[in-house]
Backbone as CSV, one residue per row, in Angstrom:
resi,resn,N_x,N_y,N_z,CA_x,CA_y,CA_z,C_x,C_y,C_z
1,UNK,0.469,2.898,16.774,1.404,1.815,16.622,0.281,0.407,17.349
2,UNK,-0.865,0.770,17.468,-1.534,-0.316,18.034,-1.878,-1.111,17.341
3,UNK,-2.178,-0.741,15.932,-2.495,-1.901,14.919,-1.262,-2.623,14.998
4,UNK,-0.097,-2.405,14.914,1.104,-3.584,14.964,1.110,-4.419,15.992
5,UNK,0.851,-3.920,17.198,0.870,-4.827,18.129,-0.377,-5.559,18.389
6,UNK,-1.599,-5.192,17.460,-2.281,-6.410,17.181,-2.282,-7.244,16.184
7,UNK,-1.446,-6.799,15.006,-0.969,-7.662,14.059,-0.278,-8.549,14.876
8,UNK,0.861,-8.113,15.453,1.556,-9.361,16.018,1.309,-10.467,16.647
9,UNK,0.036,-9.994,17.280,-0.842,-10.956,18.318,-1.623,-11.853,17.329
10,UNK,-1.819,-11.756,16.161,-2.795,-12.633,15.414,-2.037,-13.671,15.042
11,UNK,-2.949,-15.080,15.147,-2.324,-16.064,14.676,-2.872,-16.803,13.512
12,UNK,-4.170,-16.219,12.820,-4.263,-16.812,11.945,-4.966,-15.669,10.624
13,UNK,-4.922,-16.236,9.506,-5.525,-15.402,8.195,-6.520,-14.573,8.356
14,UNK,-8.018,-15.381,8.815,-8.919,-14.778,9.313,-9.045,-13.873,9.996
15,UNK,-8.467,-13.766,11.144,-8.001,-12.622,11.827,-7.360,-11.642,11.662
16,UNK,-6.473,-11.838,10.534,-5.556,-10.959,10.053,-6.503,-10.321,9.446
17,UNK,-7.065,-10.699,8.266,-7.911,-9.904,7.274,-9.035,-9.447,8.044
18,UNK,-9.792,-9.978,9.256,-10.762,-8.922,9.994,-10.183,-7.667,10.556
19,UNK,-8.907,-7.831,10.841,-8.077,-6.854,11.566,-7.930,-5.799,10.161
20,UNK,-7.569,-6.215,9.336,-7.314,-5.124,8.128,-8.789,-4.704,7.522
21,UNK,-9.709,-5.030,7.522,-10.702,-4.440,7.380,-11.183,-3.421,8.469
22,UNK,-11.216,-3.877,9.569,-11.288,-3.020,10.466,-10.376,-1.474,10.747
23,UNK,-9.238,-1.748,9.886,-8.300,-0.852,10.014,-8.843,0.182,9.007
24,UNK,-8.927,-0.386,7.694,-9.792,0.255,6.574,-10.737,1.040,6.991
25,UNK,-11.541,0.589,7.454,-12.882,1.196,7.960,-12.736,2.354,8.742
26,UNK,-11.361,2.424,9.401,-11.330,3.760,10.758,-10.767,4.767,9.744
27,UNK,-10.962,5.054,8.431,-10.531,5.995,7.269,-12.234,6.569,6.751
28,UNK,-12.051,7.542,7.329,-13.298,8.440,6.564,-13.093,8.663,5.172
29,UNK,-14.007,9.044,4.445,-14.128,9.327,3.163,-13.447,10.681,2.957
30,UNK,-13.787,11.459,3.774,-12.898,12.637,3.702,-11.286,12.407,3.656
31,UNK,-10.884,11.710,4.398,-9.346,11.410,4.854,-8.807,10.469,3.556
32,UNK,-9.634,9.411,3.031,-9.097,8.538,1.787,-8.956,9.550,0.856
33,UNK,-9.989,10.752,0.956,-9.888,11.852,-0.498,-8.355,12.476,-0.664
34,UNK,-7.906,12.202,0.691,-6.451,13.035,0.808,-5.171,12.278,-0.066
35,UNK,-5.305,11.031,-0.491,-4.642,10.332,-1.415,-5.178,9.831,-2.430
36,UNK,-4.377,9.709,-3.412,-4.784,9.380,-4.690,-5.618,8.238,-5.081
37,UNK,-6.742,8.293,-5.675,-7.877,7.222,-5.951,-7.265,6.080,-6.085
38,UNK,-6.096,5.645,-6.666,-5.769,4.478,-6.968,-5.114,3.668,-5.913
39,UNK,-4.666,4.361,-4.947,-4.019,3.925,-3.547,-4.906,4.040,-2.229
40,UNK,-6.442,3.884,-2.538,-7.352,3.863,-1.341,-8.041,2.627,-1.516
41,UNK,-7.322,2.110,-0.183,-7.936,0.457,-0.020,-9.223,0.406,0.015
42,UNK,-9.611,-0.591,-0.670,-11.210,-0.826,-0.653,-11.452,-2.063,-0.137
43,UNK,-12.456,-2.526,-0.694,-12.817,-4.278,0.325,-11.624,-5.022,0.328
44,UNK,-11.669,-5.472,1.744,-10.512,-6.573,1.553,-11.107,-7.939,1.478
45,UNK,-10.787,-8.442,0.777,-11.556,-10.069,0.336,-10.767,-11.112,0.770
46,UNK,-9.579,-11.105,0.369,-8.183,-12.109,0.479,-7.283,-11.491,1.032
47,UNK,-6.395,-12.624,1.317,-5.054,-12.334,1.568,-4.385,-11.722,0.465
48,UNK,-4.539,-12.054,-0.823,-3.957,-11.346,-1.835,-4.255,-10.076,-1.901
49,UNK,-4.847,-9.662,-1.190,-5.521,-8.020,-0.986,-4.239,-7.192,-0.333
50,UNK,-3.596,-7.966,0.632,-2.693,-7.486,1.680,-1.442,-7.266,1.068
51,UNK,-1.279,-8.106,-0.399,0.162,-7.773,-0.882,-0.304,-6.888,-2.156
52,UNK,-1.228,-6.725,-2.427,-1.761,-5.882,-3.389,-1.625,-4.551,-3.251
53,UNK,-2.238,-4.099,-2.032,-2.223,-3.016,-1.342,-0.657,-2.672,-0.920
54,UNK,-0.033,-3.083,0.026,1.521,-3.165,-0.050,2.472,-2.617,-1.297
55,UNK,2.046,-3.423,-2.469,3.007,-2.971,-3.555,1.999,-1.417,-4.247
56,UNK,0.952,-1.448,-4.088,0.425,-0.262,-4.845,0.704,0.999,-4.322
57,UNK,0.596,0.758,-2.615,1.184,1.874,-1.887,2.748,2.215,-2.013
58,UNK,3.343,1.309,-1.904,4.730,1.266,-2.113,5.202,1.856,-3.497
59,UNK,4.465,1.426,-4.610,5.060,2.136,-6.064,4.693,3.466,-6.467
60,UNK,3.890,4.012,-5.625,2.680,5.370,-6.009,4.180,6.395,-5.762
61,UNK,4.178,7.116,-6.771,5.138,8.425,-7.214,4.489,9.292,-6.674
62,UNK,5.266,10.298,-5.851,4.684,11.511,-5.274,5.069,12.799,-6.549
63,UNK,5.517,12.114,-7.836,6.086,13.024,-8.663,4.739,14.165,-9.302
64,UNK,3.616,13.449,-9.319,2.532,14.377,-9.387,2.250,15.307,-8.490
65,UNK,2.634,16.575,-8.915,2.376,17.779,-7.845,1.127,18.391,-8.004
66,UNK,0.390,17.943,-9.092,-0.886,18.384,-9.805,-1.996,18.330,-8.511
67,UNK,-1.784,16.811,-8.039,-2.721,16.206,-7.099,-2.320,16.418,-5.360
68,UNK,-2.626,17.415,-4.641,-1.880,17.355,-3.259,-2.177,15.772,-2.541
69,UNK,-1.268,15.255,-1.946,-1.173,14.239,-1.596,-0.857,14.567,0.024
70,UNK,-1.409,13.414,0.897,-1.056,13.440,2.511,-0.271,12.271,2.273
71,UNK,1.267,12.783,2.439,2.445,11.477,2.657,2.095,11.028,3.771
72,UNK,1.748,11.572,5.096,1.874,10.864,6.116,0.927,10.021,6.194
73,UNK,-0.212,10.317,5.637,-1.257,9.094,5.557,-0.968,8.233,4.953
74,UNK,-0.251,8.204,3.124,0.232,7.379,2.471,1.189,6.487,3.220
75,UNK,2.362,7.113,3.822,3.056,6.283,4.626,2.532,5.602,5.969
76,UNK,1.861,5.814,6.827,0.886,5.165,7.961,0.357,3.728,7.081
77,UNK,-0.536,3.961,5.819,-1.061,2.793,5.186,0.075,1.833,4.964
78,UNK,0.833,2.115,4.054,1.998,1.680,3.625,2.547,0.679,4.754
79,UNK,3.025,1.621,6.017,3.448,1.085,7.310,2.601,-0.378,7.757
80,UNK,1.413,0.036,7.676,0.492,-1.243,8.267,0.535,-2.109,7.270
81,UNK,0.167,-2.201,5.877,-0.159,-3.416,4.635,1.091,-3.698,4.966
82,UNK,2.377,-3.253,4.733,3.728,-4.036,4.924,3.733,-4.692,5.993
83,UNK,3.578,-4.446,7.312,3.675,-4.879,8.646,2.523,-6.390,8.177
84,UNK,1.404,-5.809,7.997,0.195,-7.298,7.861,0.921,-8.162,6.553
85,UNK,1.735,-7.661,5.623,2.076,-8.709,5.012,3.089,-9.624,5.503
86,UNK,4.049,-8.981,6.190,5.112,-9.755,7.007,4.584,-10.750,7.965
87,UNK,3.552,-10.266,8.448,2.808,-11.450,9.437,2.243,-12.464,8.784
88,UNK,1.174,-11.929,7.695,0.311,-12.939,6.924,1.658,-14.237,6.436
89,UNK,2.936,-13.702,6.270,3.878,-14.566,5.696,4.190,-15.764,6.817
90,UNK,4.529,-14.968,7.845,4.583,-15.521,9.483,3.791,-16.613,9.380
91,UNK,2.343,-16.526,9.333,1.382,-17.384,9.664,1.188,-18.281,8.668
92,UNK,1.496,-18.016,7.436,1.561,-19.036,6.411,2.877,-20.113,6.681
93,UNK,3.469,-19.803,6.977,4.622,-20.351,7.040,4.468,-21.400,8.342
94,UNK,3.983,-20.742,9.572,3.897,-21.756,10.246,2.618,-23.015,10.267
95,UNK,1.557,-22.331,9.531,0.899,-23.693,9.008,1.029,-24.038,7.843
């Protein structure tokens, strides 16, 4: 939850992107390997990436049982990106 508190304290888009890059960087390759390849956030280049990963993670279906998925990790990432997207919207609304 510390990420959420940090997101709430951010006042500009660049800081939000920087925090999101830091968040993604906390995951080791072996952790990311536990979620589907198409759901592994890559380089965060701009604010559009926040919306993209929010949608991508939210739309993933767990119906493919052939590939084991770390549902908790997927949910954690989804929560972060959704919170980040909301905060981005709030920042953009103010500026």
